N, C-alpha and C positions, 0 to 999 in steps of 0.2 A: 545220109542223100535226102536232099529239100523236098516239097512237096511243091508239085506247080500251082500256080496262081491257080486255076482253074481245080484243081483236085482240091486246093485250101476253102476254095468258097464252098464247094459240095458238102466237104465235113464241117467246115464252119454251120450250113444251116440245118444238119441233126440236131434234134432233140436232145439233150445230156442231163443228167445231174446239176446240181448245183457247183459253181465255181467253188464255193467255201472250199469244197472238199479238199480243192489244194492247196492247200492253206496247212501244212505240212505239223504232226504233231513230233514232240521226239520222246524218247526214254528219257534222259533229261529232266531232274526234277526241277532244274534252274530254269528252263525254257521259257521264252516267253514272248508275245507279239505286238509289238509297240509299234502304232501305223501313224506318221504322220498325218492330219486333215485329208488331203488329196486322195494319198490312197486309202484310207478309212472309206470315204466318197467312194470309190472304187471295187474294194471288197465287199462293202453294202449291194453293190449293184450287181456282182458277181453271183450274190446270194442268193438270187433270183433264177427261177427254173427258165431256160429258154431263149434269156438273155445273152446268150455268151456271145452269138454271132454279131451283133450290133460293136459291142466292146471290142471284139478283135479288131473290128474297121475301123476303130477309134486311131487317132495317133494322137499320144501322149508324151510330151518333150518336160522333163524334168532342166530347170537350168536356171538355177539360179546360186549358181554357186561362188565361193570366195576363195581363193586361193593366195596366200602370205606366205612367205620363206625363201623358194627358189624367184629368179623372175624371168629364167630362160630351162630349158629342158624340158618342155611340153609345149603341148597345144590344146585350145580350147574352142569348141565349134559344135552349134546346137546341141550340147548337152553331154558331149561325149567329150572325159579329158584323158587325152596319151601322152603319156609320160616315154619322152624321149632319149633323156640322158639321167647319169646318176643324180642323186639327192635327197634332199627333204624337205617333204611340202608338207605344211598347215591348210586343213580344207575346213569350209562349215559350211554349212544350207544344202542343197540337193541337186543331182544332177542325174544322166541317165545311164552313160556307161563310162568304167575305166577300164585302160587299156594299157600294160605294160610291155613294153618293146622287149624285146630278147638282150639277154646278157646285161642286166642292170639292177643294179643296188638303188632300190630305192626306201625310204623313209615316208609315212604317211601320218601325220595326225588329224585324225578326223574326233572333229568335235560336233557331234548332232549331227553328222550326215545320213543323210538318205538318198539311196542311188534305187531309182525303178527302170526297168527297160518292159515292152512289149516286144516281145517275139523276136528276141535277141538277148546274146550273151550279156549280162548285168558287169563280171569282173575279167578280163581276160589278161593272165600273166603268161608274158613270153618263157620261152627256153630259157632253160639256164640263169632265169632272173630270181630275184629273191624281193618279196614286197615286203615288207615290214608294219605293219598296222599299230600305231599305240591307240587306244578308243580315249577318248573324252566324252562322257555322259552317254545319249542311247544315240543307237548309229545303225542303220534298216538296209538291208540289199535284198531286194525283190526283183527275182525273175518270173516275169508274166506271158505263160504260154497260154496257147489253147487247144481243145482238143483236135488232133490232127497234126498239130506241128511237131517240127522235127525231136526228137527224145533227145535228142545233143545236145539242144541247148540247154545253156547252167548256167545258176548264181555263181558260182565262181568255176572258170573254166583254164586249166594250165597248160604245159607241152613237158617237152621232155625235159627234166631237172627244174619244173617249177618250184619255186618255195616261198610257204607264204606264212611268216610268224606273227602272231597276236601278242600284242602286251596291253595292259592297263596303265594308264596314265597315273605316278608314284602318290600315291595316298588317298586315290579315289577308287568308286566302281565302275569304270566304264562298261559297256555290254555293245554285242553285234549282233545282232539276230539272223540270220541266213534265212530266205525265205522263197520256195520256190510255189509259184499258183498254177494249175492246169498243167497236164499233162503226167509225165515220169515223176514220182516221187524225187529218184536221185536232181542231188543240185548241186553238185562240187564233182570236179573229174578231173584224174591228172594230175593232181596238184599236190604235193606233202604240204600237211596244216600241224603246224606247233603251237601250241596254247599255252605261253606263258605266264599270262595273267587277263585281269579282266572274267567277262562273264559272257561267252557265245552259245548261242544257243540255232537249232535248228539245221546242223550240217549231216547229209547223207551222202553216200557213198566215197566217202572218204574215213579211215578213220586217224582221227589227231594222235597228237603226239604231247604230252600233256608237261609241262617242264615240274620244277618240283615247286609246291605248292608252300604258302607260309603266309602268317599275318600282318599285315600292311599298318592296319590299327587296331591296337587291342581293342579287346571287347569292356566298353564303356556302358552304365545305365545309370541313371540317377535316381534318387530316394523319387519316389512320388507322393501326392495323396490324392486321399480317396477320392474316386471320381473322374482323376486324369488317368491317361493311357499309357502302358509302361512302353518307352521308346529306346530301346538296345542298339547301339552302333559297334558294328565291326567293319574293317575291310581286309579281304582274302587277298592274295595276288591274284590268285585264279578264281573263279566262281562269288556266286553269292551268297551271303550267311541264311540260313534261316534258324527263326530262334524257337525253342520251348521251352517250358516253365513250368516248375516243380516246386513243392512245397519243402523239400529235405534236399538235401545236396547231391545226395545218390538216390533219389527216390524216381519213380514213375513223373520222367516230361510227356508236356503234351503243348499242342498247336494254339492253344485257349490261352490268352493271357490273363490272368488274375484281377479281378476288381473288388475283391475286398480288403481291407484292412490285414495286413499282417507281413512278416519274412518272408520272404520265395529267393528262389534262383534260378536265372535264365541262363540258357546254353547255346551260344552260336556254333551252328554246324555246317560247313561246306561239305557237300561230297560229290566229286569233281575228277574225272580221269582215273576214278580206282585210288586216290586219294585222298584223306577225309581229315579236317581239320576239324579240332573242338575246342571249345572255353569256354569255362561258367563264371557266372559273379555272383553275389547276393547283392539284393536290393531289398527295400522297404517302400508296402504303401500305407503310409501314415494315416492316420485315422484324421476328419476332416473336423475342421470348430463347428459346434453347435451355439446356437444363441438363442438366449430365452430373454424376457424384457416384460416388465406390464404394460398394457396395455393404456393408449392415451386417455386421460380421464378416468381413470380406473381408480379407487378409493375407498379404503378400510376406515373413516372416518366414523365414528358413532359416539354416540351417550352410552355411559354404562346401563346393561339391563341383565346382568346377570350372568351372560352367557358369553361364553369365550367367542374370539373372531373365526368366521370360517370361510373359505377361499372360495370360489368354482372358480377350478383349471379352465374350464373353456370363455369364462368371461374374463377371465383376469388377466393370462399372460400371452403373448404370440413367441413359437420357437421355430428354431430350422434346428435340419440336424438329426441330433438323436431322439428317436422313441422310446428314452427310456422313462423310467419312473420320474416326476417331478416332488418335487417337497419345497417345504416351508420352513425357515430358521427367521427365528422372535425376537430380538433384543428390547429393552429397556433403559429409557433413558433414565442412569438414576446421580445426581448431581452432576450430570456434563458427562456420563460414565455409560457407554453403552455395555449391558449387562445382557448377555444371551440367556434365555431362557428355557426350559425343558417341553413347555406345549404351547399354545396361542393363550395369548394373554385375554384375562375378562375385568380385570378393574381398570380404572381410569388411570390416564399416565399419557405419557406419550414416547410412540415406540418407533420401529423398524422393520420391515422383512427383508428379507430375501430369497426372490426365489432359485430354487436350485435344481436343474436337467442332467439328469446320472448320463453319462457315457454307453454308446451299446458299441456294438462289432466294430461298424465304422465310423462312428463319431465321437469326439473328446466331450467332458461333460462342459456342462458351465453354468456362470454366474448369472442373475439379474443387479443391475444395480438397486441399492437397497431403498426401498419405498414407505417415507415416513407418515406416521398416521397418527390419529389421537382419538382417544376412548376420553368425553368430556364426562367431568360427575356430574350427575343427574338430581334434580331437585329433590328436595325432602319438603315433608309437608307438617303443619302445629296447626291446631284449630281448640277450641275448646268444645264440648261436650253441652253447652247450653246458649243457647241464643242470650239470654241476660241475665247480669247478675245483679239489678234493680231489686233492692228490697225494703222495707222497712227496721227502724234501728231494731232489734231483740237482744240486744246484749251480747252477741253470739259472732267470731268472728267470719267472715266471707272465706269459704271456700267453692273453689272451681275446679271440675274434672277437665280431663285434657285429653287429644286423642294425635298420637304422628304418626309418618311412615318414611322411611328412607335411612337417616344417618342413626349411628348407632349409639350415639348420645344421649341419654335420658331431658328431657327439656327442663328449662330453670324457671320458673314464675319468681316474677320482680314485679311490684307494687307500687303507686305515685299516688300522691293526692295533688288537689289541684291548689294552690294556692294564689290567690288570685290570680288567676290566669298559668302560674307556672306551674309544671310540674313538678312536686319536691318528691325521689324515693323513696319511701318509709320501708322497713324492717322486715314489717311482716305484716301478713292478710290484716285491714284494716276490721275494725269492730263499730265505732261511732261513725254518725252520721256525717257526710260529704258526702262530695265528688272523687272520686277515685278512677283509676285506672289499671289492668291488669296486661304486662307483657309476657309472654309467653314465647322462650326463645330455644331453639335445637340448634347446638353447634355442628358443622358438617365435619362428615370424615373421611377415608381417604376416598370413597367414591358419589359420597351424596352432597350436596351443597348445603349448606344451615337455611333455618328458616324461621318465622316471627308471626304471630298474631298478636293482636292486644283488642281489648275490650274497654271502653273507658260504661262507668257502672257510677248510680246514686243509692247512698243509703239515708236514705227520708227520719227525718224527723219522729218520734212515735208521739201520740196522742199520751200527755198525762191523767195520769188517775187522781180526783181531787174528791171533796166533799163541798157542795155549799153549806156557808154558815146558814143558822137559823135562830129564829126568836130576836130579831134584833130590831130594837125602838128607838126613835131620834121625835126631838122635842120638833114641830113646829116651828119654822122661823130660824132652827139652826143648820149647819152647813153639815157637809156628809163628813167633814171631817174629824166631828164630834163623834162619830159613832166607831169604834174600832175595829177593825176584820182579823180573821185567823192569818196565821202565818201563810205566805203566799200569796192574799188578795190585796190588792191594791184598788183604791175609788180610779176610776180614768178622769175623772174630776171631782176632787174631794171640796172645791170652795162651792158645788152644785149648794144652793139652803131649798129647802123641805118646807112649802107652805100649803098643800092640799092636805087634811086629814085624812087618815083612812091608811092601806098597806100598797104599796108603790115598790116598783121593779128598780134599779137605777145599776149601771154600767158599773163594772168593775174587771181586772185583770187577773188570770190567776198564772205566777209565776215560778214553774218548778224549780228545785234546788239544782238538778241538771239542764241547762238550757242548750248543755252543745247538743243534747239529742234528745229533749223533748222540749215540744211546743210550748209558746207560752200563750194562753187563749185568752180572750176575751168572754165574761160569763154575766150573768144578771141574778141580785143576787134581791130578795124581797126585804124590804124594812117597812115595819109600821108609823107612822105620824103619829103624834097626840099630842092634845091639845098643852101649851106650854106651862100653864099651872097645873096641871096633873101629877098626879107620883108616877115616878115609874115604877114598876111593879112587876118588874124582869130580873129573873134571875141575873145576876151579874158573870160576867164573861171573865175568867181567872184566865189570865196568858203566864206559863207556869214554864220552865225548864229544868234541865238538872243542876244543881250547883254543887262545884266539888270544897268539902272542905275540911283543914288540915286541924290537927289537933290546937287547942288554945283559940279557935275563932269563934266569933258570936254572930250567929245566924237573924238577921232582922228580917224578916215575912214580908213585911212593906218593902223594905227595898229588891226585897229580890238576891 
């Protein structure tokens, strides 16, 4: 029995609870609520207490329907579609009411269709009529009533022998949400509902009949990489699969999708209308790739310092992915071939290092590109322990002490003599007077460069030892040449004559036998000048030298 307009107004003015309570819940685990934007806006308004009255007074007409297939046997006006004859129709869009006249057989292909009506039946199926719905995409039927409107208003209403058959488009998972907002919970009456496919939620007041369920599309899932989400897919003829996961095929399955690398099992389950479908499939979450690389500008080049190469990981490399251990592999270039080392290098040479990042639970191991570097030889040093080797001839060879650092090779001394501005190498340390140079050389080894030092020095001629002749007499007016001198002495000017009586000194030169190492010196020799008629009463100077005779020789003392 319908309520009069005055009664309706009085009821609508009463304060009531939120209209969102009229959006029904079902016991079906696959139930859902999918609202197009205008319906979502209405639902939001209904959720506010005491806004029912103005909403009930609004006139909202869904009128955006596209019909294909049949060109007749229907009328459409003001958002109401009335089917007047048998046929198959394809619908998309939205409208308000669907009426199937009595004694018809009608098929409707619903492609994302939304029906919404305020204070009226949404779908009415006439007596002795059979309506088949093929579901494509997401479809929604809404009957919006208010507190106090007739309880007989239904989302789906039928008459004697009214039948509704629901199928899902082959190969897809079409759905239909049957909703009633406000008033009584019951939303279907006087209709037989058979569900052969698709996912249907929200039926209240009628117990549906379910057809035989089966998999339309088998369960498939692809192996993925860590960081990606598993995406199983299966399509059942009736109902929407739920997916659960386990680490073993016969293990405990949960709804939490795995996120770490490993091998897992996914189970697709459809529990619908008392019949269950279940299937499992194995899949793998592969480890993701890691990276490791030496930072731009990082270098290990250095000069040999006796210490092995060291690397500060934080300063040396950038990594992504794995948090595993980082290690380094060193190789040495030996005649153009890289040979792996057991530890970080110390000695001079050309090397390359590769950074290794161990894998962890979710990431693979990684290696960097090799970084080439050089440990250069360091310099040796060699020097002398004295600042000068200059000396006066003493008959002894020169000795020089040396000091060195670096190379393991012993120093080698080379001696040179200045020969009119040209250095000529001599075989040993010099003894004789002259200008010399000594060169200390250290040959390089594996880790040190060679070194060289030199010193120029002088061995000066020594002052000779001699005894000046005495008791020399010369006649007045005679030349010095008339006065004989001992061996080694010569007059500087033996033509000089003496004219003045008395004892005088005259310039002479002493030339040592070893002029290489001793100086020739000028000396003054005293000579007594006597009158020419005077008898020289001086002991004669006898010059003698060794004479070798053989048997039979005759020695003449006057001849010597």
